[in-house]
N, C-alpha and C positions, 0 to 999 in steps of 0.2 A: 504493500500500499504506500502510495506516495506521501511524503511528509507534508505537514500543514506549513505554510509560510506566515510568521508572525511579523509584521512590518514594525519596527520601532523607530519612532521619531526621534532618534538620539545619535549624537556624535561624540565619540571618545567618552562613552559612558555618562553623558550628560544630555538631557533633553534639549533641543534646539529651541531657541527663543521665538521663532515663527512657526512653531508646531502646528498650531491651529490653522494657519493660512496654508500650509503645506497639505494638511488633511483635506482642507475643502477642495484643493487643486487635484488630489489624488483619489478622492473617496469613491468614485465611480470605477476604479480599477478593481478586478476580480480577487481582492484580498479581503477576506473575512475577518482576519485577526489583526488588531492594532494595539499598540502599547507605546509606553515611554518609562523614563526613569524617575526615581524620587528626587532627583536633583536637576536644577535647571529652571524650573517654574515654580512660582508661588502656589500654596494649596488652592486658591481660588481660581487661578487660571487652569490648573489641572482639572478642577471639578466641571469647568465649563467645557474643556475639550473632550473630557469623558462624556458628557451629557450630548455633544454633538456626534461622537462616535456611536452611541448607543442609539440615537435617533436615525443613524443611517444603517442601522441593523448589524452594527459590528460587535464582536467579542472583544472584550477589553482587559488589557494586561498592565499592572504596575509592576515594573521590576525594580525592587529596592537593592541598591548597590551600597548603601551605608551599612557598616558591619557590626555596629554595637547593638546590645539587646535594647537600649533605649531608642536608638534610631530605627531599629527593626519594628518596635512597637508603634513608633510614630507613624512609619510607612504603612504599617497595618491599619492604623486609624484612618489615615488618609484614603487608603483603598476602600475601607468600609464605607466612609462618609461620602466619598465620591461616586460610589456605586459601581466600581471595578468588578468584572466577573472573576478575574484570578489575580492573586498576588503572587508574584514570582520572586525569587531571590530571598534575601535575608540570610544571615547565618541563623540556623534553626535554634530556637528557644522554646522551651515549654510554655513560657508566658504568651508568646506569639500565638501558638496553637490554641492555647486556653482562650484567648481573647477572641479568636476566629470562630470557635466552636458555636454552631448554632446559627451562624450568620450566613447570607446568601452569597458566599465568595469561597473559592477554592484556593488551597495554598501549595506552592510549588517551590520549596526552599532548595538552596545551594547544597549539594552534597560535597564532602570533602573540605580541606583547609583553603580558605579564601582570604586573601589580603591585597593591600594596595588599591590604587585608583588610577587607570582602569584596573579591573579586578585580575587577579592571577591565581590560578589553582595548582596546588602542589600536593606531594605525598605520593605513595605507591599506588597503582591500580588497584591492588587488592584492598588497600585502606579505603579507598573511595568507594570501592563496591560494597564493602562492608558497611560504610556509613550509609550509602544509599538504601540497603537493606533495612538498617537500623530506622531511618526516616520513614520508609514504607511501613515498618512494624507500629510506628507511632500514630499512623492514620493520615498522612499527608495524602493528597489526591494526586500529585505528580511531582516531579523534579526538574529542577532548572540546573542543568549540567553545563559548566563552562568549558566544553570539550576543546575548543581551540584557544583557550587560555591556559591549557594544561602545560606544564613544562616537559612532559614526557610525549608518548605516542598518542596523539589525540584520537585517531580513528580507533585504535585498539581499545582505548579507555571507553569511548563511546559504545562499541560494541559489547563489551563485557558488561556495563552497567545496563545497557537494554536487555541483554540476556539474563542478567540476575534480578530483574524486578518485574513487577506485573502493573506498574502504573505509567502514565505518559511521561516520556522523557523528552525534554525540549533541549536541544543542542543551542545554547546561546553564546554569542560573542565570536567576532573575528572570522565570520564566514564571509569570504571575499573572492571566491572563485567557483566555478562550475565543478572542479575536482572535491571540493569540499562539500558541495551540495550532493554530489554522487556519493560521497562517504556516508553522509548523513542518511541518506536514503537506503543504501545498502546495509547499513547498521539497523535499520528498523526503527529508528527514533521516530516518535509521534510528530515532532515539529522542529522547527529552527527558527531562530530570530535572526534578522538582519537589520541593521541601522547605518553605521558608519560607512560601510561599503556603497550604499545608495548615494550618500552624499559626496563620497569620494569618486564616484563614478567608475566603479571596479569592473562593472558588466558591460556598460556602453560608454566608453571613455569619452566620446564627443556628444553623448546624449545628455538629457535633463534628468532630474530626479524621477520624473514620471517614466521616462524612457527606461531607465534602469529597473524600476519597479516591474513594468511590463515585460521586460526581458526574463526576469525570473519567472513570472507568471506563465509566460509562453513555453519556458523550459520545462517546468513542472507538466504543463498541459501536453506537450509534444513529444516529451523524451519517453522512449520504451525503456522499461526497467531492465530488459535483457542487454541493453547497450550501455549501461551505466560504465563499464569497464573502460570503454574508449575515452571517457572524460578523464580518466587518470593519466593515460598516456599523452593526451592532447595537452592537459594542464602543464605537466612536466615540461613539455617541449617550449612552451610559450613563456615559461616563467624565468 
C-alpha cells in the first residue's frame, strides 16, 4: 500500500510565517494530510490555520519538536485547543498521554533518543525498536519516527520499526528525494512528512512550491510498486 503524504508547512523544523497564504494557494492539491510545527507561529495563528485546513476537509497534524515535558504538555494543549486531529512528536511522557486521554486527538510520539533542533535521532536500531514497542504498549495510536534524522542506517531502521510494531509509522524529516520516498514505501510505513524539501525545490528545482507538491502527488499516483528499485539506482546516479 502506498504511503500517505503529510505536507508540513515548515522549513528547518519551524513553521513558516506565511503558512496560511501557502495553504490557501495549495489547498486544492490532492493532499489530504496537512500539518506544521509547534514553533514559528503564535497559538492564535495556529488555531486560525487549523480551522481553515479542517474547513477544507483536511486531516491536521501538529508536530511538537520541543523536547522538555513542559513544552510537550504546552504543545499538547495547543493541539487540543486548536482542534488538531493528530499530535505528532514530543518526547514521550506519561503526563502527556494522561492529558490526551479521552480527548478527540491521536498521539504519535517520537521513539528513540531525540536531541537538538533541527532534531537528531541516535541510539542503536535495537534500542529504538524496543522503545517503539514500549510506546505501543502504553497505548499510543502511532509513532513519529525521525528515520532520515537518524545517525545510522535510516532505511534499515525504518524497516525494523515497521516490522516490530502494529501502529501507523510516519517517517518524518529530511525526505528530499525519490530514493527516500521509495525506501519509505518499500518499508511499509503508513506515511511520511515533507516540508523543507518543498521550500528548497528538491523535486522540481525550477518549479514553485505548488509544482513540488504536485510532483510528489503525481509520483505516488503513477509509480508502480514493483518498480521502486529503479529509484534507488537513479537517485544514486544523480546525487
